[in-house]
VEXDREN-2710 file (C-alpha; in Angstrom, 1 decimal):
% VEXDREN-2710
k/r/px/py/pz
1/MET/117.3/100.0/66.6
2/SER/114.6/100.6/69.2
3/ALA/112.3/97.9/70.4
4/ARG/108.9/97.3/69.0
5/LEU/106.6/97.6/72.0
6/CYS/103.0/96.5/72.5
7/SER/100.7/98.9/74.3
8/VAL/100.2/98.5/78.0
9/GLU/96.6/97.6/77.3
10/GLU/97.6/94.8/74.9
11/VAL/100.1/93.1/77.3
12/THR/97.7/93.5/80.2
13/HIS/95.1/91.6/78.2
14/GLN/97.8/89.0/77.3
15/ALA/98.7/88.6/81.0
16/TYR/95.0/88.0/81.9
17/GLU/94.7/85.4/79.2
18/ILE/97.8/83.7/80.6
19/PHE/96.3/83.9/84.1
20/GLN/93.1/82.2/82.8
21/GLN/95.0/79.4/81.0
22/LEU/97.3/78.6/83.9
23/ALA/95.1/79.2/87.0
24/PRO/93.7/75.7/87.1
25/GLU/97.2/74.3/87.5
26/ASN/98.5/76.8/90.0
27/LEU/95.6/77.9/92.3
28/SER/93.4/75.9/94.6
29/GLU/89.9/74.9/93.5
30/GLN/88.6/77.3/96.2
31/ASP/90.6/80.2/94.8
32/ILE/89.3/79.5/91.3
33/GLU/85.7/79.1/92.5
34/GLN/85.9/82.4/94.5
35/PHE/87.4/84.3/91.5
36/ASN/84.8/82.9/89.1
37/LEU/82.0/83.8/91.5
38/HIS/83.2/87.4/92.2
39/HIS/85.3/88.5/89.3
40/GLU/82.5/90.4/87.5
41/ASP/81.8/92.6/90.6
42/TYR/85.0/92.5/92.6
43/GLY/87.7/91.2/90.4
44/PHE/90.6/93.4/89.4
45/ILE/93.4/93.5/86.8
46/GLU/95.9/96.3/87.6
47/ASP/98.9/97.2/85.5
48/SER/101.8/99.1/86.8
49/GLU/105.6/99.6/86.5
50/PRO/107.4/96.5/87.8
51/ASP/108.4/96.7/91.4
52/GLU/111.9/96.0/92.6
53/SER/111.2/92.5/93.8
54/TRP/111.3/91.1/90.2
55/GLN/115.0/91.9/89.9
56/GLU/115.8/89.2/92.5
57/LEU/113.5/86.7/90.8
58/VAL/114.3/86.9/87.1
59/ALA/117.7/86.9/85.4
60/LEU/116.9/89.9/83.2
61/GLU/117.6/93.6/83.4
62/ILE/114.1/94.9/83.9
63/GLU/113.7/98.2/82.0
64/PRO/110.4/99.8/83.2
65/GLU/109.4/100.9/79.7
66/HIS/109.8/97.3/78.3
67/PHE/107.9/95.5/81.1
68/VAL/104.6/95.7/82.8
69/GLN/103.6/94.2/86.2
70/VAL/100.0/92.9/86.2
71/LEU/98.1/92.0/89.4
72/VAL/95.0/89.8/89.1
73/GLY/92.8/89.3/92.2
74/ILE/89.6/90.1/94.1
75/GLU/88.7/93.1/96.1
76/TYR/87.2/92.3/99.5
77/GLU/85.9/94.7/102.2
78/ASP/88.9/93.8/104.4
79/GLY/91.5/94.0/101.6
80/ASP/92.6/92.8/98.3
81/GLU/93.5/89.2/97.6
82/VAL/96.1/88.9/94.8
83/LEU/95.9/85.6/93.0
84/ALA/98.7/86.3/90.5
85/LYS/101.5/88.8/90.1
86/ILE/102.7/88.8/86.5
87/LEU/105.7/90.3/84.9
88/ILE/105.3/90.5/81.1
89/SER/107.4/92.0/78.3
90/ARG/106.0/94.7/76.0
91/ASP/108.8/93.9/73.5
92/ILE/107.2/92.1/70.5
93/ASP/110.6/90.6/69.5
94/ALA/111.5/89.4/73.0
95/PRO/108.5/87.8/74.6
96/PHE/108.7/87.0/78.3
97/CYS/106.3/86.3/81.1
98/HIS/106.8/85.2/84.7
99/VAL/103.9/84.5/87.1
100/LEU/104.0/84.5/90.9
101/TRP/100.9/82.6/92.1
102/LYS/99.2/82.9/95.4
103/GLN/100.5/80.2/97.7
104/SER/98.0/77.8/99.2
105/GLU/97.5/77.8/102.9
106/SER/99.1/74.4/103.2
107/GLU/102.4/75.5/101.7
END
């Protein structure tokens, strides 16, 4: 039986909702303030095939058609600032999400 998969758009939206819910616990107040100030004009949410770095971080076999990598951040003139890198499952029957948060300068 093949997996029942959500669309890439649906899981990208889910990943952004997860970002919004968990950001206050995982990002600095300054990062949240900057994102809130600039997300309308310079914020980005990009989906792509998961990169190879996830395989070392999660104990799952990452099949590219079953997972999406979502980056949430802000575009600046001198480069992008990624606030969260999210791996999320498209499989309706096997939900999974893992977030790598931007590390604060003091860490």
